[in-house]
N, C-alpha and C positions, 0 to 999 in steps of 0.2 A: 534118600541119598541123590544130595542135586551134584546133575553130570557126571559120576561117577571118581570124584574130587574128596578123597576124606583130605583134612590140615588139621594135624592136633596141635592146638593153639593155648598157649597161657599167660602167663606174667611178659615174655618177652615183646610182644605188640597185642596190643586191644583188639580185639574180635573188629569194630568199627572200620578201626582204619584196614584192615586185612581185608572186611566187606567192599571195600568201596574198590577195591583191584582185582581182588575175583569170589563169584559163584560158587561157591561149595560149603560141603559137609562141614563143619566146624568142629571140633570134639574137645572137650578137657584137654588137660596132660595125659601122654600115652601111661599104660599101665604094663604087666605084662599080662599080655594076651588079649591085645588091644588091634594091635596091629593084622594079628591071623584075623579077630574079627569081623576088619574092615575090608580085608581081601573076601573073607566065605562072605560078604554082604552084594561082594560085586563092585567094590574098587576096583578103580582102573588106575589112579593116580594115588599116592597114599607120600603127603609129606609131614613129616615129623619135625616137629620145633621142639611143642615142651613137653617134658616125660615128667613123672615123679622120681625122686631120687634115693628118698629117706621112707614118705611116708608110705608106701608099698612096691611089691617086686616092682623092678624097673624091666623096661622091654629087652626082650632076650633077641637075642644073634641068630638062632635060628628058628623067630616068627617071621625077622627080615628077609633071611637068608628062602623059606617056604612061600613067602609074598611076590618075594622074583620071579622062584621058580613058574610061579602059575603067569606072570606074564605082567607082574603090576610093576609101574613105575614107581619107583622110590626115593623121593629127594630126605637129605637133612640140612639142619642147619642152625647155628644159632645157639642152642642150649644141647640139651638130649640129641637131638637130631645130627649137631656138628661132630658129640662125640661117638653115635653109631657110625654117621658116613666115614667116620676118617679108619673107626677098624674096618669098614666094609667097601670102602671105593674100590678094592680087586676083588671084590666080587659080583660087582654091577648098579649096589646101591651111589646113587651121586651126589655128591655135596654141596655144596652153593655159601659163600662165604668168608669173609677171612677167617670168625675163629674155627669153619672149620680148616681152611688152612693150614692154620698154627698146628691142629692137633696133626691133622696127617700127618704136617715136614717135623713134630716133634718137637717142637717150638713150645709148645704147652703141653702137661703129660698127667693133670691131674684133674680131676673131676669137679673136684671145690673151683676151679675156673667160675665156670657156669652156677654152681648149683646160689641158691638165694630162699628166702620162705617167700609165701606171701599167703595174701586171705584167699579163701578158696571157695567164696562167695563171690569177690570182684573181681580177683584175679591180681589184685594190685599191687605190688612188689611191698616190703615190709623190709627188705634189706637190699642192700649194696651187692651185685657177683663183681664176683675178683677181679675176670675181665676187662668189667666197665670201668671199675678205679683203676686198673694198668692204665688202660686207651689213654681215661683221663688224665693221670697225672704226668704219662709222657705227653699229652699235648699242651698242658700247663707247663713244663720244660721245653719243648718246642719255643710257645710262643714266651718265653724270657716272663713269663708268674711266678714259675718255681725255680729258684737253684736247680742245679744238681743233688748238692749234697738235702736241698726240703725235701726234692722229688723222692729221695732213695728213704727219707726217713718215713714220708707219708704211706709209701708202698710197703717198707717192713712192718710198722707200725698192723695196714692193714695185714698184710699174710697170718700175721702173729693171735689176730681174730679170730675163733671160730664163724662160720659163717653165715647163721645167723644174726650174727653181734657186728656185722658189716654195715655199716651206718656214717656216712661224713662225720656225722656230727661226733662219733666215735674216735674214726679215726685222725683228727683233727684236736678235740679234746686230748687224746692220750698223744699230743706233739707237743701239745701247750705253750710252753719259754719256748722250747729251743727252737721254735722259728719268732723272728722276728714281726711283728706287729703287725707293718706295712706289708708283711710279703703275705702273712694271714689275711689281712683286707682284699689283697689283691687275689689271692685264690677264691675267698668266696665271694667277689664278685663275677669269676670265672667258672664257680659251680654256678652261679643262676645261670648265667649265659650260655654256656659253652659245654659241658658237663657230656663229655662223650656215653652214648647208649648205643653199642656195641651189639648187643643182641638185638635191641631193635631194628638197627639196620638191617644184620641177615637174614634176619626176619622176613623184612620187606622183600630182598634180596630173592632170597626163598619161594614169597607168594610170586611175585612179578616172574621168576624162573618155572613155578609151576603155569601159570598162565599161558606161556610161552610152547609149554609140553601139549600142554590141552588143546590149544589151539591145531598144533602141529595131529592129533588124533583126532580133530573132532570135536569134542564134547564141548568148546566153547564158540 
């Protein structure tokens, strides 16, 4: 274990980018028992970013509380980490980032917002999480790329899709001719240059926060 820091990371952020910010023991998306194991192995800081949803049993609240009781600093953000931090912030887990705050404040309530499918070998996303779709459509509407009506239509289509089927291609195909061709072209250009990856943004913020805490504890 490097420096007593364990970070559970998967499709939210590539490990190379994370490693450039902080040297740590990077592990795959957490499943039930992984937090307990990391604490037992001597971790002093555990940052939960990605975790499994449907492939295996997800991270339990009790194991996070158990780590906190042992004096481990536990941080959550972006995906499963944001969910658990929103639930356990009153009990000592630290949440970071926009997604955490949206869950904490009750603006987001469903796990569905951060769920996606990904390649377990490469961690590359194979679908688009609803929170990224939400943020991207809002940004496009704000910048005049999409009309409010088109923004609402695209988001309702995204919501109606089962999470593994959420891709920009499927969403735009579902809208079809209900959005004018010029607007479709503008939005396609926007997606290629300005799509919002909020999960990645929050994951980077969590790594930066982990580095700050590690420095305070003399671990880096």
